[in-house]
PASEBA-1860 file (N, C-alpha, C; in nm, 3 decimals):
! residues 218
1> MKYRSVFD> -3.618/-0.676/3.224/-3.468/-0.666/3.302/-3.398/-0.700/3.165 ~ -3.346/-0.573/3.107/-3.269/-0.642/2.960/-3.167/-0.708/2.975 ~ -3.064/-0.733/3.064/-3.001/-0.862/3.032/-2.970/-0.948/3.190 ~ -3.000/-1.045/3.132/-2.978/-1.183/3.236/-2.873/-1.226/3.282 ~ -2.721/-1.253/3.155/-2.617/-1.262/3.248/-2.522/-1.175/3.147 ~ -2.429/-1.188/3.249/-2.266/-1.124/3.175/-2.249/-1.161/3.046 ~ -2.307/-1.240/2.919/-2.307/-1.278/2.783/-2.351/-1.175/2.727 ~ -2.491/-1.166/2.747/-2.599/-1.061/2.706/-2.508/-0.922/2.731
9> IIGPVMIG> -2.405/-0.905/2.790/-2.348/-0.753/2.813/-2.233/-0.785/2.710 ~ -2.148/-0.896/2.748/-2.036/-0.907/2.620/-2.052/-0.876/2.486 ~ -2.180/-1.006/2.460/-2.224/-1.017/2.294/-2.237/-1.133/2.257 ~ -2.287/-1.187/2.141/-2.274/-1.276/2.091/-2.149/-1.366/2.019 ~ -2.111/-1.445/2.022/-2.011/-1.543/1.907/-2.072/-1.554/1.767 ~ -1.975/-1.461/1.685/-2.027/-1.441/1.586/-1.938/-1.454/1.464 ~ -1.921/-1.479/1.368/-1.889/-1.420/1.241/-1.903/-1.261/1.170 ~ -1.802/-1.176/1.242/-1.854/-1.066/1.098/-1.835/-0.911/1.243
17> PSSSHTAG> -1.834/-0.828/1.211/-1.788/-0.677/1.299/-1.877/-0.651/1.394 ~ -2.033/-0.687/1.380/-2.108/-0.635/1.469/-2.229/-0.684/1.508 ~ -2.205/-0.683/1.618/-2.346/-0.739/1.700/-2.512/-0.689/1.636 ~ -2.484/-0.596/1.638/-2.649/-0.577/1.552/-2.663/-0.573/1.403 ~ -2.565/-0.536/1.274/-2.554/-0.559/1.179/-2.497/-0.698/1.139 ~ -2.442/-0.795/1.191/-2.423/-0.913/1.146/-2.476/-0.982/1.241 ~ -2.404/-1.012/1.340/-2.517/-1.152/1.414/-2.683/-1.128/1.485 ~ -2.717/-0.999/1.464/-2.865/-1.009/1.466/-2.935/-0.996/1.322
25> AALIGRTA> -2.840/-0.943/1.220/-2.888/-0.974/1.102/-2.922/-1.082/1.062 ~ -2.782/-1.234/1.082/-2.783/-1.330/1.068/-2.948/-1.409/1.133 ~ -2.965/-1.399/1.285/-3.062/-1.409/1.319/-3.193/-1.382/1.236 ~ -3.210/-1.246/1.193/-3.348/-1.229/1.157/-3.342/-1.308/1.019 ~ -3.262/-1.326/0.959/-3.273/-1.459/0.850/-3.288/-1.596/0.876 ~ -3.245/-1.623/0.955/-3.230/-1.728/1.030/-3.391/-1.780/1.087 ~ -3.458/-1.690/1.167/-3.579/-1.696/1.189/-3.674/-1.641/1.067 ~ -3.705/-1.639/0.941/-3.716/-1.603/0.867/-3.756/-1.765/0.760
33> RKIFGRKP> -3.635/-1.814/0.807/-3.593/-1.968/0.730/-3.711/-2.085/0.807 ~ -3.676/-2.046/0.920/-3.755/-2.157/1.016/-3.905/-2.103/0.968 ~ -3.957/-1.970/0.948/-4.092/-1.915/0.950/-4.157/-2.031/0.809 ~ -4.055/-2.025/0.718/-4.081/-2.022/0.582/-4.073/-2.216/0.539 ~ -3.971/-2.264/0.641/-3.942/-2.393/0.634/-3.880/-2.515/0.610 ~ -3.806/-2.390/0.482/-3.729/-2.452/0.393/-3.623/-2.355/0.288 ~ -3.495/-2.447/0.252/-3.435/-2.308/0.176/-3.526/-2.253/0.072 ~ -3.563/-2.110/0.044/-3.608/-2.060/-0.057/-3.538/-2.041/-0.210
41> QKVVITLY> -3.613/-2.024/-0.251/-3.579/-1.986/-0.377/-3.573/-1.881/-0.472 ~ -3.587/-1.770/-0.442/-3.575/-1.655/-0.420/-3.625/-1.581/-0.327 ~ -3.503/-1.462/-0.247/-3.539/-1.363/-0.107/-3.538/-1.243/-0.173 ~ -3.633/-1.153/-0.186/-3.641/-0.991/-0.187/-3.600/-0.945/-0.057 ~ -3.516/-0.904/-0.082/-3.458/-0.859/0.080/-3.472/-0.696/0.085 ~ -3.544/-0.614/0.110/-3.572/-0.467/0.161/-3.476/-0.371/0.277 ~ -3.379/-0.329/0.251/-3.293/-0.263/0.398/-3.341/-0.153/0.413 ~ -3.349/-0.064/0.564/-3.413/0.032/0.603/-3.311/0.090/0.693
49> GSFAQTYR> -3.346/0.213/0.704/-3.257/0.269/0.795/-3.080/0.258/0.784 ~ -3.024/0.247/0.883/-2.899/0.208/0.916/-2.837/0.065/0.800 ~ -2.920/-0.039/0.836/-2.914/-0.139/0.747/-2.880/-0.092/0.610 ~ -2.989/0.008/0.550/-2.966/0.024/0.386/-2.850/0.094/0.400 ~ -2.750/0.190/0.500/-2.657/0.247/0.452/-2.548/0.203/0.465 ~ -2.521/0.084/0.550/-2.405/0.029/0.562/-2.361/-0.145/0.549 ~ -2.486/-0.165/0.503/-2.499/-0.327/0.501/-2.374/-0.405/0.395 ~ -2.309/-0.286/0.289/-2.200/-0.395/0.268/-2.080/-0.348/0.375
57> GHGTDIAL> -2.061/-0.261/0.394/-1.931/-0.241/0.508/-1.933/-0.351/0.625 ~ -2.070/-0.354/0.672/-2.070/-0.451/0.809/-2.096/-0.582/0.779 ~ -2.111/-0.620/0.638/-2.165/-0.717/0.632/-2.288/-0.795/0.628 ~ -2.388/-0.675/0.651/-2.559/-0.756/0.680/-2.577/-0.823/0.594 ~ -2.604/-0.813/0.435/-2.617/-0.902/0.326/-2.559/-1.038/0.352 ~ -2.405/-1.007/0.381/-2.396/-1.179/0.394/-2.452/-1.237/0.512 ~ -2.471/-1.148/0.648/-2.574/-1.212/0.726/-2.695/-1.221/0.727 ~ -2.717/-1.177/0.623/-2.922/-1.181/0.637/-2.896/-1.350/0.537
65> VGGLLDFE> -2.808/-1.367/0.461/-2.849/-1.436/0.331/-2.761/-1.589/0.394 ~ -2.653/-1.612/0.485/-2.647/-1.688/0.636/-2.700/-1.755/0.687 ~ -2.790/-1.640/0.731/-2.924/-1.692/0.802/-3.050/-1.779/0.725 ~ -3.049/-1.715/0.610/-3.135/-1.805/0.525/-3.118/-1.935/0.479 ~ -2.989/-1.951/0.494/-2.906/-2.045/0.446/-2.903/-2.167/0.605 ~ -2.948/-2.142/0.686/-2.949/-2.167/0.827/-2.831/-2.193/0.911 ~ -2.758/-2.065/0.883/-2.644/-2.083/0.950/-2.638/-2.037/1.087 ~ -2.614/-2.043/1.157/-2.557/-1.992/1.296/-2.483/-1.860/1.306
73> PSDKRMIN> -2.477/-1.736/1.345/-2.357/-1.647/1.351/-2.260/-1.670/1.349 ~ -2.224/-1.768/1.424/-2.107/-1.820/1.429/-1.990/-1.928/1.328 ~ -2.127/-1.968/1.249/-2.098/-2.011/1.105/-2.006/-1.979/1.032 ~ -1.881/-2.057/1.048/-1.758/-2.026/0.951/-1.795/-2.008/0.753 ~ -1.906/-2.079/0.765/-1.947/-2.009/0.670/-2.019/-1.954/0.586 ~ -2.011/-1.810/0.687/-2.086/-1.710/0.669/-2.071/-1.630/0.598 ~ -1.907/-1.634/0.581/-1.877/-1.512/0.503/-1.884/-1.563/0.356 ~ -1.878/-1.670/0.328/-1.940/-1.710/0.189/-2.065/-1.715/0.100
81> SLTIAKQM> -2.174/-1.681/0.212/-2.297/-1.699/0.226/-2.359/-1.679/0.085 ~ -2.308/-1.564/0.029/-2.389/-1.467/-0.096/-2.378/-1.605/-0.208 ~ -2.198/-1.641/-0.207/-2.165/-1.742/-0.323/-2.243/-1.883/-0.294 ~ -2.251/-1.912/-0.161/-2.302/-2.036/-0.138/-2.486/-2.075/-0.214 ~ -2.526/-1.945/-0.178/-2.652/-1.957/-0.173/-2.682/-1.962/-0.340 ~ -2.592/-1.854/-0.447/-2.608/-1.875/-0.566/-2.549/-1.999/-0.656 ~ -2.480/-2.089/-0.554/-2.438/-2.240/-0.595/-2.559/-2.312/-0.632 ~ -2.654/-2.267/-0.486/-2.764/-2.412/-0.457/-2.897/-2.337/-0.518
89> GMEVIFKE> -2.858/-2.242/-0.574/-2.964/-2.165/-0.696/-3.106/-2.101/-0.607 ~ -3.071/-2.036/-0.525/-3.115/-1.915/-0.471/-3.116/-1.748/-0.489 ~ -3.216/-1.708/-0.522/-3.199/-1.622/-0.619/-3.194/-1.496/-0.477 ~ -3.121/-1.428/-0.487/-3.163/-1.319/-0.383/-3.131/-1.156/-0.416 ~ -3.193/-1.080/-0.407/-3.193/-0.935/-0.505/-3.218/-0.849/-0.330 ~ -3.116/-0.802/-0.353/-3.136/-0.639/-0.214/-3.219/-0.538/-0.268 ~ -3.289/-0.464/-0.202/-3.297/-0.318/-0.202/-3.284/-0.241/-0.145 ~ -3.235/-0.079/-0.110/-3.259/-0.017/-0.020/-3.353/0.117/-0.021
97> SAELTDHP> -3.415/0.138/0.088/-3.544/0.194/0.129/-3.520/0.318/0.198 ~ -3.533/0.424/0.155/-3.546/0.543/0.225/-3.641/0.595/0.341 ~ -3.736/0.528/0.347/-3.889/0.539/0.399/-3.844/0.533/0.558 ~ -3.862/0.590/0.603/-3.816/0.621/0.754/-3.926/0.482/0.806 ~ -3.849/0.387/0.931/-3.912/0.319/0.999/-3.939/0.355/1.141 ~ -3.956/0.268/1.233/-3.995/0.316/1.369/-3.822/0.250/1.430 ~ -3.737/0.160/1.366/-3.623/0.169/1.426/-3.541/0.118/1.290 ~ -3.370/0.184/1.345/-3.302/0.228/1.235/-3.244/0.104/1.162
105> NTARLYIE> -3.266/-0.021/1.228/-3.195/-0.138/1.176/-3.288/-0.223/1.152 ~ -3.357/-0.211/1.016/-3.487/-0.282/0.999/-3.476/-0.382/0.877 ~ -3.502/-0.492/0.855/-3.536/-0.529/0.700/-3.643/-0.606/0.701 ~ -3.675/-0.638/0.558/-3.828/-0.719/0.527/-3.789/-0.841/0.414 ~ -3.805/-0.867/0.464/-3.749/-1.037/0.368/-3.891/-1.106/0.327 ~ -3.890/-1.093/0.179/-3.995/-1.180/0.087/-3.923/-1.285/0.020 ~ -4.009/-1.375/0.101/-3.916/-1.506/0.058/-4.040/-1.643/-0.032 ~ -3.969/-1.684/-0.170/-4.095/-1.769/-0.245/-3.998/-1.877/-0.295
113> DEEFSVEV> -4.121/-1.979/-0.283/-4.046/-2.091/-0.398/-4.179/-2.119/-0.501 ~ -4.194/-2.218/-0.549/-4.325/-2.253/-0.604/-4.452/-2.260/-0.527 ~ -4.404/-2.315/-0.465/-4.579/-2.344/-0.321/-4.627/-2.240/-0.284 ~ -4.530/-2.133/-0.264/-4.624/-2.042/-0.164/-4.489/-1.908/-0.083 ~ -4.520/-1.828/-0.056/-4.437/-1.761/-0.028/-4.492/-1.684/0.115 ~ -4.386/-1.601/0.192/-4.387/-1.521/0.351/-4.272/-1.379/0.260 ~ -4.394/-1.307/0.388/-4.297/-1.181/0.418/-4.258/-1.168/0.545 ~ -4.135/-1.128/0.579/-4.106/-1.117/0.707/-4.038/-1.006/0.784
121> VGISIGGG> -4.076/-0.878/0.868/-3.974/-0.807/0.916/-3.946/-0.794/1.033 ~ -3.791/-0.762/1.023/-3.715/-0.811/1.137/-3.671/-0.692/1.157 ~ -3.631/-0.667/1.351/-3.541/-0.560/1.373/-3.421/-0.580/1.434 ~ -3.281/-0.549/1.437/-3.190/-0.592/1.528/-3.153/-0.478/1.628 ~ -3.188/-0.496/1.748/-3.209/-0.428/1.851/-3.082/-0.407/1.949 ~ -2.985/-0.483/1.944/-2.846/-0.446/1.976/-2.829/-0.588/2.037 ~ -2.652/-0.618/2.025/-2.656/-0.696/2.119/-2.657/-0.889/2.081 ~ -2.686/-0.869/1.908/-2.682/-0.997/1.869/-2.884/-1.060/1.825
129> KVEITELN> -2.956/-0.898/1.932/-3.102/-0.968/2.011/-3.180/-0.911/1.837 ~ -3.259/-0.972/1.860/-3.403/-0.918/1.755/-3.492/-0.919/1.770 ~ -3.606/-0.875/1.723/-3.705/-0.889/1.713/-3.783/-0.872/1.552 ~ -3.921/-0.946/1.569/-4.003/-1.008/1.445/-4.143/-0.923/1.485 ~ -4.150/-0.797/1.406/-4.222/-0.719/1.443/-4.349/-0.760/1.313 ~ -4.345/-0.790/1.224/-4.458/-0.835/1.111/-4.430/-0.973/1.020 ~ -4.532/-1.009/1.011/-4.529/-1.147/0.937/-4.660/-1.134/0.873 ~ -4.631/-1.152/0.691/-4.735/-1.148/0.616/-4.842/-1.047/0.647
137> GFELTLTG> -4.834/-0.929/0.663/-4.864/-0.802/0.701/-4.950/-0.818/0.871 ~ -4.902/-0.921/0.922/-4.990/-0.903/1.036/-4.838/-0.833/1.182 ~ -4.915/-0.743/1.228/-4.821/-0.719/1.333/-4.806/-0.831/1.432 ~ -4.687/-0.848/1.505/-4.655/-0.905/1.584/-4.483/-0.877/1.664 ~ -4.518/-0.920/1.819/-4.321/-0.917/1.858/-4.327/-1.055/1.897 ~ -4.202/-1.107/1.808/-4.156/-1.214/1.834/-3.976/-1.181/1.889 ~ -3.929/-1.248/2.006/-3.793/-1.242/2.049/-3.713/-1.348/2.053 ~ -3.745/-1.447/2.012/-3.658/-1.589/2.042/-3.642/-1.607/2.118
145> SAPVLLVL> -3.689/-1.577/2.296/-3.671/-1.582/2.385/-3.759/-1.683/2.477 ~ -3.872/-1.743/2.424/-3.919/-1.889/2.436/-3.999/-1.979/2.297 ~ -4.009/-2.075/2.314/-4.087/-2.124/2.184/-4.231/-2.065/2.143 ~ -4.246/-2.065/2.022/-4.354/-1.960/1.956/-4.440/-2.049/1.897 ~ -4.536/-2.076/1.917/-4.610/-2.125/1.808/-4.751/-2.029/1.708 ~ -4.726/-2.027/1.604/-4.805/-1.931/1.516/-4.873/-2.023/1.440 ~ -4.998/-1.979/1.429/-5.145/-1.993/1.371/-5.249/-1.897/1.285 ~ -5.223/-1.942/1.174/-5.270/-1.844/1.094/-5.444/-1.902/1.102
153> HKDQFGAV> -5.543/-1.881/1.099/-5.666/-1.895/1.113/-5.731/-1.820/1.058 ~ -5.908/-1.872/1.047/-5.997/-1.781/0.984/-6.050/-1.702/1.107 ~ -6.065/-1.578/1.087/-6.105/-1.523/1.240/-6.245/-1.555/1.266 ~ -6.277/-1.628/1.299/-6.362/-1.651/1.399/-6.417/-1.760/1.482 ~ -6.517/-1.707/1.585/-6.584/-1.740/1.742/-6.552/-1.861/1.745 ~ -6.452/-1.881/1.830/-6.361/-2.016/1.903/-6.283/-2.040/1.865 ~ -6.195/-1.976/1.729/-6.091/-2.041/1.732/-5.939/-1.996/1.819 ~ -5.950/-1.937/1.878/-5.867/-1.863/1.993/-5.895/-2.031/2.105
161> ARVATVLA> -6.005/-2.009/2.162/-6.033/-2.141/2.252/-6.060/-2.272/2.211 ~ -6.041/-2.319/2.081/-6.017/-2.460/2.015/-5.864/-2.442/2.049 ~ -5.748/-2.374/2.010/-5.649/-2.403/1.997/-5.579/-2.421/2.130 ~ -5.627/-2.351/2.252/-5.631/-2.314/2.404/-5.649/-2.463/2.449 ~ -5.783/-2.497/2.389/-5.770/-2.670/2.448/-5.671/-2.749/2.437 ~ -5.661/-2.748/2.314/-5.564/-2.850/2.269/-5.471/-2.836/2.327 ~ -5.372/-2.693/2.369/-5.251/-2.706/2.450/-5.276/-2.777/2.538 ~ -5.358/-2.720/2.642/-5.420/-2.764/2.782/-5.456/-2.894/2.785
169> KHEINIAY> -5.498/-2.959/2.693/-5.511/-3.084/2.724/-5.385/-3.211/2.687 ~ -5.276/-3.178/2.623/-5.124/-3.161/2.623/-5.020/-3.072/2.752 ~ -5.096/-2.993/2.823/-5.023/-2.977/2.941/-4.944/-2.878/2.899 ~ -4.926/-2.817/2.789/-4.840/-2.688/2.748/-4.905/-2.561/2.795 ~ -4.840/-2.523/2.879/-4.851/-2.330/2.914/-4.867/-2.284/2.866 ~ -4.904/-2.140/2.865/-4.888/-2.009/2.732/-4.855/-1.943/2.821 ~ -4.745/-1.873/2.831/-4.674/-1.790/2.858/-4.706/-1.606/2.817 ~ -4.764/-1.598/2.712/-4.803/-1.526/2.598/-4.844/-1.559/2.472
177> MQVARKEK> -4.979/-1.415/2.468/-5.031/-1.416/2.326/-5.069/-1.319/2.281 ~ -5.072/-1.325/2.112/-5.083/-1.207/2.074/-5.195/-1.264/1.957 ~ -5.319/-1.170/1.953/-5.412/-1.214/1.803/-5.441/-1.101/1.741 ~ -5.370/-1.134/1.582/-5.406/-0.983/1.525/-5.482/-1.042/1.381 ~ -5.526/-0.957/1.332/-5.609/-0.963/1.220/-5.643/-0.829/1.144 ~ -5.650/-0.852/0.992/-5.665/-0.717/0.897/-5.777/-0.708/0.899 ~ -5.880/-0.823/0.895/-6.002/-0.705/0.935/-6.132/-0.866/0.932 ~ -6.239/-0.777/1.013/-6.322/-0.879/1.032/-6.347/-0.983/0.961
185> GALALMSI> -6.354/-1.121/1.030/-6.360/-1.229/0.949/-6.254/-1.290/0.821 ~ -6.153/-1.215/0.814/-6.081/-1.246/0.718/-5.994/-1.373/0.792 ~ -5.844/-1.386/0.761/-5.761/-1.416/0.835/-5.683/-1.355/0.940 ~ -5.676/-1.463/1.040/-5.603/-1.370/1.174/-5.466/-1.463/1.189 ~ -5.406/-1.425/1.278/-5.274/-1.471/1.311/-5.275/-1.485/1.523 ~ -5.236/-1.596/1.541/-5.226/-1.635/1.670/-5.048/-1.617/1.666 ~ -5.022/-1.569/1.778/-4.840/-1.614/1.832/-4.890/-1.611/2.003 ~ -4.850/-1.775/2.009/-4.839/-1.821/2.142/-4.698/-1.865/2.219
193> ETDQFVEE> -4.655/-1.783/2.270/-4.521/-1.831/2.336/-4.563/-1.913/2.467 ~ -4.468/-2.046/2.423/-4.552/-2.153/2.559/-4.392/-2.170/2.618 ~ -4.462/-2.213/2.746/-4.328/-2.285/2.839/-4.280/-2.412/2.781 ~ -4.347/-2.455/2.703/-4.265/-2.619/2.661/-4.294/-2.615/2.518 ~ -4.209/-2.692/2.446/-4.209/-2.694/2.274/-4.315/-2.758/2.236 ~ -4.391/-2.739/2.152/-4.505/-2.789/2.096/-4.454/-2.885/1.983 ~ -4.500/-2.989/2.019/-4.432/-3.122/1.938/-4.531/-3.101/1.795 ~ -4.484/-3.177/1.761/-4.535/-3.242/1.592/-4.636/-3.280/1.558
201> KVQEEIRQ> -4.712/-3.354/1.685/-4.825/-3.464/1.685/-4.956/-3.353/1.730 ~ -4.872/-3.276/1.855/-4.964/-3.160/1.913/-5.030/-3.036/1.780 ~ -4.917/-3.019/1.665/-4.940/-2.899/1.590/-5.024/-2.964/1.498 ~ -4.987/-3.153/1.429/-5.109/-3.165/1.362/-5.257/-3.159/1.419 ~ -5.282/-3.175/1.565/-5.384/-3.209/1.600/-5.495/-3.051/1.597 ~ -5.340/-2.924/1.612/-5.402/-2.833/1.553/-5.450/-2.785/1.425 ~ -5.393/-2.843/1.374/-5.417/-2.800/1.187/-5.572/-2.824/1.194 ~ -5.608/-2.970/1.207/-5.686/-3.009/1.186/-5.857/-2.989/1.303
209> LSGIARVT> -5.846/-2.841/1.313/-5.939/-2.805/1.394/-5.972/-2.706/1.295 ~ -6.096/-2.699/1.270/-6.181/-2.592/1.222/-6.097/-2.451/1.198 ~ -6.131/-2.398/1.043/-6.065/-2.314/1.023/-5.896/-2.261/1.054 ~ -5.831/-2.366/1.018/-5.672/-2.331/1.059/-5.617/-2.369/0.934 ~ -5.576/-2.267/0.892/-5.448/-2.263/0.758/-5.349/-2.310/0.756 ~ -5.285/-2.267/0.872/-5.133/-2.298/0.872/-5.108/-2.249/1.006 ~ -4.999/-2.387/1.045/-4.948/-2.428/1.153/-4.766/-2.388/1.174 ~ -4.693/-2.326/1.211/-4.564/-2.336/1.264/-4.500/-2.294/1.394
217> VL> -4.393/-2.399/1.456/-4.329/-2.360/1.515/-4.221/-2.335/1.541 ~ -4.144/-2.207/1.575/-4.014/-2.121/1.621/-3.926/-2.167/1.741
END
């Protein structure tokens, strides 16, 4: 079922003219911020399709940056996000791409600071709803409808079972899981939707497992 309540049909509470181009864009930016884990120093945002054609008029640029500042779509500071980002020392570069994508409202966010970098691709599917379709080159589908545990790990025998065992020990139920890899034996990414939030102590236990590179919870 696409809509679970009348509020899904009405749309989100937001600053800006468009649920797809403003509220959705803000959520893409905020999700990327949560994956990165803190305020980035530099962001390169590449826009595709309708986003690339209308982002200034619809406030998509303002919304994406507001999300990267961890603002909710309804936050009144959203309209000044570009200025606030500059004042906080965040360098933001926008690029427009004519490359065809699977969805017209697509944004690619490359985020970095002096320690590491993250690249996130998100699409705004309407009504303020979004999907994250790529993370650091790994294909996935994140909708934000449930807590998600992201585990970057070495592609090796038993890796999935070890993580699942930790979750089972703490009585955390797996609702949905995806595993993606770029090549055999290299890095792989587990995306695990859970019925309960994975607390920090459980995350740390997973980090101590063999072959684990990074653990993040959304």
